[in-house]
C-alpha positions as CSV (number, residue, x, y, z in Angstrom):
1,X,33.9,-5.8,20.7
2,X,35.5,-8.6,18.7
3,X,32.1,-10.1,17.9
4,X,30.8,-6.8,16.6
5,X,34.1,-6.3,14.6
6,X,33.5,-9.6,12.8
7,X,30.4,-8.1,11.1
8,X,32.4,-5.3,9.6
9,X,35.4,-7.4,8.4
10,X,35.6,-7.8,4.7
11,X,36.8,-10.2,2.1
12,X,40.3,-9.7,0.7
13,X,40.8,-8.6,-2.9
14,X,39.2,-6.3,-5.4
15,X,36.3,-8.4,-6.7
16,X,33.7,-6.6,-4.6
17,X,34.7,-3.1,-5.8
18,X,32.8,-3.1,-9.1
19,X,29.7,-4.5,-7.4
20,X,29.9,-1.9,-4.7
21,X,30.5,1.0,-7.1
22,X,27.7,-0.1,-9.4
23,X,25.2,-0.7,-6.7
24,X,26.1,2.5,-4.8
25,X,25.9,4.7,-7.9
26,X,22.4,3.3,-8.9
27,X,21.1,3.7,-5.3
28,X,22.5,7.3,-4.9
29,X,20.9,8.3,-8.3
30,X,17.5,6.7,-7.5
31,X,17.5,8.1,-3.9
32,X,18.3,11.6,-5.2
33,X,15.3,11.3,-7.6
34,X,13.0,10.5,-4.6
35,X,14.5,13.0,-2.1
36,X,15.5,16.0,-4.2
37,X,13.8,15.6,-7.6
38,X,17.1,15.3,-9.4
39,X,17.6,13.4,-12.6
40,X,14.0,13.7,-13.6
41,X,12.6,12.5,-10.3
42,X,9.5,13.8,-8.6
43,X,10.9,14.6,-5.2
44,X,9.3,13.7,-1.9
45,X,5.9,15.1,-2.6
46,X,5.5,13.5,-6.0
47,X,7.0,10.2,-5.0
48,X,4.9,10.2,-1.8
49,X,1.7,10.7,-3.8
50,X,2.7,7.8,-6.2
51,X,3.5,5.5,-3.2
52,X,0.1,6.3,-1.7
53,X,-1.5,5.5,-5.0
54,X,0.0,2.0,-5.0
55,X,-0.8,1.3,-1.4
56,X,2.4,2.1,0.3
57,X,1.1,4.5,3.0
58,X,1.8,6.9,4.3
59,X,3.3,7.8,1.0
60,X,5.4,10.8,2.1
61,X,7.0,8.8,4.9
62,X,7.6,5.8,2.6
63,X,9.2,8.1,0.0
64,X,11.4,9.6,2.7
65,X,12.4,6.2,4.0
66,X,13.1,4.6,0.6
67,X,14.8,7.7,-0.7
68,X,17.0,8.1,2.4
69,X,18.0,4.4,2.4
70,X,18.8,4.6,-1.3
71,X,20.7,7.9,-1.2
72,X,22.5,7.6,2.1
73,X,22.9,3.8,1.9
74,X,24.2,4.2,-1.6
75,X,26.8,6.7,-0.4
76,X,27.8,4.3,2.4
77,X,28.1,1.4,-0.1
78,X,30.2,3.6,-2.4
79,X,32.6,4.4,0.5
80,X,32.5,0.8,1.8
81,X,31.4,2.0,5.2
82,X,29.0,-0.2,7.2
83,X,28.6,-2.1,3.9
84,X,26.8,-5.2,5.2
85,X,24.2,-3.1,7.0
86,X,23.7,-0.7,4.1
87,X,23.5,-3.7,1.7
88,X,20.8,-5.2,4.0
89,X,18.8,-1.9,3.7
90,X,19.3,-2.0,-0.1
91,X,18.1,-5.6,-0.2
92,X,15.0,-4.9,1.8
93,X,14.2,-1.9,-0.4
94,X,14.5,-4.0,-3.5
95,X,12.3,-6.7,-2.1
96,X,9.6,-4.1,-1.4
97,X,10.0,-2.7,-4.9
98,X,9.9,-6.0,-6.6
99,X,6.8,-7.3,-4.7
100,X,4.8,-4.0,-4.6
101,X,5.6,-2.7,-8.1
102,X,7.3,-5.0,-10.5
103,X,6.3,-8.6,-9.8
104,X,2.9,-8.4,-11.5
105,X,4.6,-7.2,-14.7
106,X,6.7,-10.3,-15.2
107,X,10.4,-10.6,-15.5
108,X,11.6,-8.3,-18.2
109,X,12.5,-4.6,-17.6
110,X,10.8,-3.6,-20.9
111,X,7.5,-4.4,-19.3
112,X,8.4,-2.7,-16.0
113,X,9.2,-6.2,-14.7
114,X,11.5,-7.2,-11.8
115,X,14.6,-8.0,-13.9
116,X,16.6,-4.9,-12.8
117,X,15.3,-5.0,-9.2
118,X,16.4,-8.7,-9.0
119,X,19.9,-7.8,-10.2
120,X,20.2,-5.0,-7.6
121,X,18.9,-7.4,-4.9
122,X,21.5,-10.0,-5.8
123,X,24.3,-7.4,-5.8
124,X,23.2,-6.3,-2.3
125,X,23.0,-9.9,-1.0
126,X,26.5,-10.4,-2.4
127,X,27.8,-7.5,-0.4
128,X,26.0,-8.7,2.7
129,X,27.8,-12.0,2.4
130,X,31.2,-10.8,1.4
131,X,31.6,-7.4,2.8
132,X,33.0,-4.4,1.0
133,X,36.4,-5.7,-0.2
134,X,39.9,-4.5,0.2
135,X,39.4,-0.9,-1.0
136,X,36.9,0.3,1.6
137,X,36.5,2.2,4.8
138,X,35.3,-1.0,6.5
139,X,38.6,-2.7,5.6
140,X,40.6,0.3,6.7
141,X,38.8,0.5,10.1
142,X,38.2,-3.2,10.8
143,X,40.6,-5.2,8.6
144,X,39.9,-8.1,6.2
145,X,38.7,-11.5,7.0
């Protein structure tokens, strides 16, 4: 049990809180676009069709997987619960997005490049390495490092 507990321990301090809140909010918003069509999104059907069109098949399943990871993973990141695991899911999602959609467009966001995706990826990797911080459910349940 102590070995498992080590994965959920977190760094002390408040430095991770703004990273967690920012990443969590972005992922919840993007996931809700994919799953529910909120905030101008296309919902599962529309997102699934688009994913099929770019070669991520089956599109509906990929939309469900990405949307669920973003929405529910984002909620977990916001709460600081299972943060390292949720951040891993976020990082994988961003790698897929960067490689399959944005890389060919170059770096800058204005050209639909990977700039924003890279920032989200690095935020997720930071949380994977550091944990959720002092103000988190992980810290409440498992303590700090």
